C-alpha positions in Angstrom: 84.2 99.9 148.3 80.7 99.5 147.5 79.5 101.1 150.7 81.6 104.2 150.7 79.4 107.2 150.8 80.1 110.9 150.3 79.1 113.5 152.9 76.5 115.6 150.9 76.5 118.2 153.6 80.0 118.8 153.4 80.1 119.1 150.1 77.1 121.5 149.9 78.8 123.6 152.7 81.9 123.9 150.2 79.9 124.9 147.5 78.3 127.8 149.3 81.6 128.8 151.1 83.2 129.0 147.5 80.1 131.1 146.4 80.9 133.8 148.6 83.8 134.3 146.6 82.5 136.8 143.8 79.0 136.5 145.4 76.6 139.0 143.3 73.5 140.6 144.9 71.0 138.2 143.0 72.5 135.3 144.6 75.1 134.5 141.7 78.8 134.5 141.2 81.0 136.7 139.0 84.7 135.4 139.4 86.0 136.2 136.0 89.5 133.8 134.8 92.7 135.4 136.1 91.1 138.2 138.5 92.0 138.5 142.2 88.6 137.0 142.9 89.8 133.9 140.8 93.1 134.1 142.6 91.0 134.0 146.0 88.9 130.7 144.7 92.1 128.9 143.7 93.8 129.8 147.1 90.8 128.3 148.9 90.7 125.2 146.7 94.6 124.6 146.9 94.5 125.1 151.1 91.5 122.4 151.0 93.6 120.0 149.0 96.5 120.2 151.0 94.5 119.7 154.3 93.2 116.8 152.7 96.7 115.6 152.2 97.1 116.1 148.5 100.4 117.3 146.7 99.3 120.3 144.4 101.3 121.6 141.4 100.4 124.2 138.6 101.3 124.1 135.0 102.3 126.7 132.7 98.7 127.4 131.8 97.6 127.8 135.2 95.8 124.7 135.3 95.7 123.2 138.9 96.5 119.4 139.8 96.0 118.0 143.3 97.0 114.4 143.7 96.1 111.7 146.1 98.7 108.9 145.9 97.4 105.3 144.9 98.9 101.9 146.2 100.8 101.8 143.2 101.8 105.6 142.5 103.4 104.4 139.1 99.9 103.9 137.7 98.4 106.5 135.2 96.0 108.8 137.6 92.4 108.9 137.3 91.4 112.4 136.9 88.5 114.4 137.8 87.5 118.2 137.7 86.2 121.3 136.3 86.9 125.0 136.5 86.3 127.8 139.0 86.0 130.6 136.5 82.3 131.8 136.0 80.4 134.2 133.6 79.9 137.6 134.6 76.5 136.7 135.9 77.2 133.3 136.7 75.8 131.0 139.2 77.1 128.8 141.9 77.5 125.7 140.7 78.5 125.8 136.8 82.2 124.2 136.8 82.7 124.5 140.6 80.5 121.6 141.2 82.8 119.6 139.3 85.9 120.6 141.1 84.6 120.7 144.6 82.7 116.9 144.1 86.4 115.9 143.1 87.6 117.3 146.4 84.6 115.5 148.2 85.8 111.8 146.6 89.1 112.6 148.2 87.8 113.8 151.4 85.4 110.4 151.4 88.5 108.1 150.6 90.5 109.9 153.5 87.5 109.6 156.0 87.3 105.8 155.1 91.2 105.5 154.9 90.8 103.7 151.8 93.7 103.5 149.3 92.9 103.2 145.5 95.1 101.3 143.4 96.0 104.1 141.0 96.4 107.7 142.2 93.5 110.1 142.0 94.0 113.7 140.9 91.5 116.7 141.0 92.3 119.3 138.4 91.0 122.9 138.2 91.4 124.0 134.5 92.1 127.6 133.6 89.6 130.0 131.7 86.7 127.4 130.8 84.0 130.1 130.3 86.0 132.2 127.7 84.2 135.2 129.1 87.2 137.3 129.8 89.7 135.6 127.4 88.4 134.1 124.2 88.0 131.2 123.3 86.4 129.1 126.0 88.3 126.0 127.2 91.9 127.3 126.8 93.3 125.5 129.8 92.3 122.0 128.9 92.6 122.8 125.0 96.3 123.6 125.8 96.9 120.6 127.7 95.1 118.5 125.1 97.2 120.1 122.0 94.4 121.9 120.6 96.8 125.1 120.6 100.3 125.7 121.7 101.2 127.3 125.0 102.0 130.6 123.3 98.6 130.9 121.9 97.1 130.3 125.4 99.4 132.9 127.2 98.8 135.4 124.4 95.0 135.6 124.7 94.1 139.1 125.2 91.1 140.5 127.7 88.0 140.9 125.4 87.7 144.3 126.8 91.1 145.3 127.7 93.7 144.2 124.8 96.6 145.3 126.8 96.2 142.5 129.3 97.0 139.1 128.2 95.7 135.8 130.1 99.6 134.9 130.6 100.2 138.2 132.5 97.2 138.1 134.3 98.1 134.4 135.6 101.3 135.6 136.8 99.8 138.8 138.5 97.5 136.3 140.4 100.4 134.0 141.4 99.2 131.0 139.2 101.8 131.3 136.2 103.0 127.8 137.1 106.3 125.7 136.1 105.0 122.5 135.3 104.7 121.5 131.6 101.5 121.4 130.2 99.9 118.2 129.2 101.7 114.5 129.1 100.3 113.5 132.5 99.6 109.9 132.2 96.0 109.4 132.8 93.7 106.2 133.0 90.5 108.1 132.8 88.9 111.5 133.3 85.5 112.1 134.8 83.7 115.3 134.9 80.5 116.1 137.2 78.6 118.9 136.0 75.1 120.5 136.4 73.0 119.8 133.0 72.6 123.6 132.1 69.5 122.5 130.5 65.9 121.3 131.4 66.0 117.7 130.1 67.0 115.7 133.2 64.5 117.9 135.4 61.4 117.4 132.5 62.1 113.8 132.7 62.4 113.4 136.4 66.1 111.8 136.2 68.6 112.6 138.7 71.6 111.4 137.0 72.5 112.0 133.4 74.7 109.4 131.7 76.7 111.5 129.4 77.4 109.8 125.9 79.1 112.7 124.3 78.8 116.4 123.5 77.4 118.5 120.4 79.8 120.1 118.0 80.4 123.7 117.8 81.3 126.5 115.4 82.0 130.0 116.8 82.0 132.8 114.3 83.2 136.7 114.2 81.4 138.5 111.5 82.2 142.2 110.5 79.9 144.3 108.4 81.0 147.4 106.9 78.8 149.9 105.1 79.2 153.8 105.3 78.6 156.1 108.3 76.7 158.8 107.4 74.1 161.6 108.8 70.9 160.5 110.2 68.9 163.5 108.8 70.3 164.3 105.3 71.1 160.9 103.8 67.9 159.6 101.9 66.9 156.2 102.7 67.7 154.7 99.6 71.3 155.9 99.5 72.1 154.3 102.7 74.6 151.8 103.3 73.6 150.9 107.0 75.7 148.2 108.5 73.3 148.0 111.1 70.4 147.0 109.2 72.6 144.4 107.3 73.3 142.8 110.4 69.8 142.7 111.7 69.0 140.8 108.8 71.7 138.3 109.1 71.2 138.1 112.8 67.8 137.0 112.0 69.1 134.5 109.3 71.0 132.8 112.3 67.7 132.4 114.2 66.1 131.0 111.3 68.8 128.5 110.4 68.6 127.2 113.9 64.9 126.7 113.8 65.4 124.8 110.2 67.8 122.1 111.4 65.6 121.0 114.1 65.7 118.6 116.4 69.0 119.6 118.3 70.3 122.7 116.4 70.7 125.7 118.3 71.9 129.1 117.0 72.8 132.1 118.8 74.1 135.5 118.4 75.3 136.7 121.8 77.6 139.7 121.4 77.1 142.9 118.9 79.2 145.7 118.6 78.2 148.8 116.7 80.3 151.9 115.5 80.2 154.7 115.8 77.2 154.0 118.3 75.8 157.4 118.0 72.0 158.0 117.8 72.4 160.5 114.6 74.8 158.6 112.6 74.1 155.6 110.4 76.3 152.8 111.6 79.1 152.3 109.4 80.1 148.8 110.8 78.8 146.1 113.1 80.9 143.2 114.7 78.9 140.5 116.1 79.5 136.7 117.1 77.5 133.3 116.0 77.2 130.2 118.2 76.2 127.1 116.0 75.9 123.4 117.7 74.8 120.4 116.5 75.4 116.9 117.4 75.9 115.9 113.8 78.8 117.0 112.2 77.2 116.9 108.7 74.2 119.5 109.9 77.0 121.8 111.4 78.7 121.9 107.9 75.1 122.5 106.6 74.4 125.3 108.9 78.0 126.8 108.1 76.9 127.3 104.4 73.6 128.8 105.1 75.2 131.4 107.4 77.7 132.2 104.8 74.9 132.7 101.9 72.7 134.5 104.3 75.5 137.1 105.0 76.3 137.0 101.3 72.8 137.7 100.2 72.2 140.5 102.9 75.3 142.4 102.3 74.5 142.4 98.7 70.9 143.7 99.1 72.2 146.6 101.5 75.5 147.7 99.7 77.5 146.7 102.7 80.4 144.1 102.8 80.4 141.1 105.2 83.7 139.0 106.5 82.3 136.0 107.8 85.4 134.2 110.1 85.1 130.8 111.6 86.8 131.6 115.2 86.6 128.0 116.9 85.4 124.8 115.7 85.3 121.5 117.3 83.5 118.5 115.9 80.8 116.2 117.8 82.8 114.2 120.7 81.6 110.7 121.7 82.7 109.8 125.1 84.6 106.5 125.9 82.1 103.4 126.5 84.1 102.0 129.4 84.0 105.4 131.1 80.2 105.8 130.2 79.5 102.2 131.2 81.3 103.4 134.7 78.9 106.2 135.2 75.8 103.9 134.4 76.8 101.1 136.6 77.4 103.8 139.4 73.9 105.2 139.1 72.5 101.8 139.0 74.6 100.9 142.0 73.1 103.9 143.9 69.3 103.5 142.8 69.3 106.9 141.0 67.1 107.5 138.0 69.0 107.8 135.2 69.2 108.3 131.5 71.4 108.9 128.5 72.0 112.2 127.4 74.3 114.5 124.9 75.8 117.5 126.4 74.5 120.6 124.4 77.4 122.8 126.2 81.3 122.5 125.7 83.1 121.4 128.9 86.8 120.6 129.6 85.8 116.9 129.2 85.6 117.6 125.4 89.1 118.3 125.1 90.3 115.5 127.5 88.6 113.3 125.4 91.3 113.5 122.8 94.3 112.3 125.3 92.2 109.9 127.6 89.4 107.7 128.0 86.7 110.3 129.4 83.1 110.5 130.8 80.5 113.0 132.6 78.0 113.0 134.9 75.0 115.4 134.9 72.5 116.4 137.5 69.6 118.6 137.1 69.7 122.4 137.5 66.4 124.4 138.5 64.4 125.0 135.3 67.3 124.0 133.2 69.0 127.7 133.7 72.6 128.2 133.8 74.7 131.2 133.0 72.6 133.1 135.1 72.7 134.5 138.9 69.6 132.4 139.6 71.0 129.1 138.8 70.1 126.4 141.2 70.2 123.0 142.0 68.9 120.5 144.9 71.4 119.5 147.5 70.3 116.0 147.2 70.9 115.9 143.3 74.5 117.4 143.9 75.1 114.7 146.2 73.7 111.8 144.3 76.1 113.0 141.2 78.9 113.1 143.5 78.0 109.6 144.7 78.1 108.7 141.2 81.5 110.1 140.7 83.1 108.5 143.6 82.0 104.9 142.4 82.8 105.7 138.7 86.3 107.1 139.8 86.9 103.7 142.0 86.0 101.4 139.5 88.6 103.0 137.0 91.3 103.4 140.0 91.0 100.1 140.9 90.3 98.2 137.7 
C-alpha cells in the first residue's frame, strides 16, 4: 500500500482535456452550472469513470456518484470529489482538480489491482460556484440537509429568473432519480487548489486544512428617489447610489478593522434606472463577510447594519439589509486531518496547517461525515480568474496525499 503512486502525467492530461470544454481565449474556463458545457464536462467524467469500472448514479439534485467497490462492499464508502462548474471567468483547476484527483486515485488502484476494504466513491457536486444559481454549494448543501430538495430545484438563474436549476438539470439530462443524502460515508476528502497565496509564500507543497472560515452573505437594497440630473438641487436629492457608495466604503473599512483574517467584499452592484442623466432611485448590492471566529463575524454583522442605517439617514434614503446566507466556522475531523498530515509526511512533501478562506463542498459534508481537505499552491494565489495556474508537480503531490489518506480511511 505504501508503494502505490499516482500517475501525475495522466492526471495533468485529464485536467487539460477537461479544460478544453468551455475554454476561454485567455486560457481559462467558463462552464456554468447546468449549461450544455456543464453537460459536456459531466459526460466526459462519467465516461472516464465507467471506463475505470465504476458504477455511476445521479441523485435528484444532479450530484454524480462514481463507485469503486471494496472487498466488503457493505461498509460505508470513503468519498472524495468536488465540482465541475466554474466562474464565468474561471480557471482550469478550481473544483475540477478535486474531481479528477479522485478519478486518478481510482485509476491508480486499478493499475495496481489493489482492492480497498471499503468502497471508494468520487462525487461531482452540483452548482458549487453559485455564479449562475445562488447560493453557492447548493448540491452539497441539499445533500447535507441544509436546505430541502425543493429549495435547490427552484433556485432561479441569476440573469434569467424564468429558468430554474431543476429545469436546467433536466434539460441537460442530469436530473437523476437517486435520493439526495443518506449515503453511508466513512470519510470525505477533498483536494483543492488553495485559491490564496499562503502556501506559495511559505514554500509549502501541501496545505493540511484544519477547517474553514465562517461566512455571511448579504443582499442590500437602498431606495431613494429618481429625479432629473439637471434641475434637482444637490441638497434636495435622495441619491441611492451616493448612499450605497458610502455603505460600500464602510464594508471595506469593516474588513480592515477586524484584522487579522477578516475579509469583506462587495462583488455585485445593480443601479436603477442606470441612466446617465437620472439620479439613481434604487441600488442593489451584495456583501460577503468571512472570518474564522464566529464572534468576530457577529461583530462585523452589527457594524454593517449600523453603517447602513447611518448612511441611509444621512442621505434621506432607506436601506434594507437581508442576510442571504450564513454558515459558521467549520472545524474538520481530527482523524481526517491526521490522515492528510501523515500522508504528506510519508510522501516527504513540505506541508503546513492552514484554514480555508473559501467555502467548499467539504464544509457541508463535515455536517454529515468525518471530513478533511488537502490544499496545493496556485500561482500567485490567484483563482476565480482565467490566469489561474498550478505546477504539475504540486498537482501530483496533492493527489498522492489524497490517495494515501483515502487508503488509510478505507482500510482502517
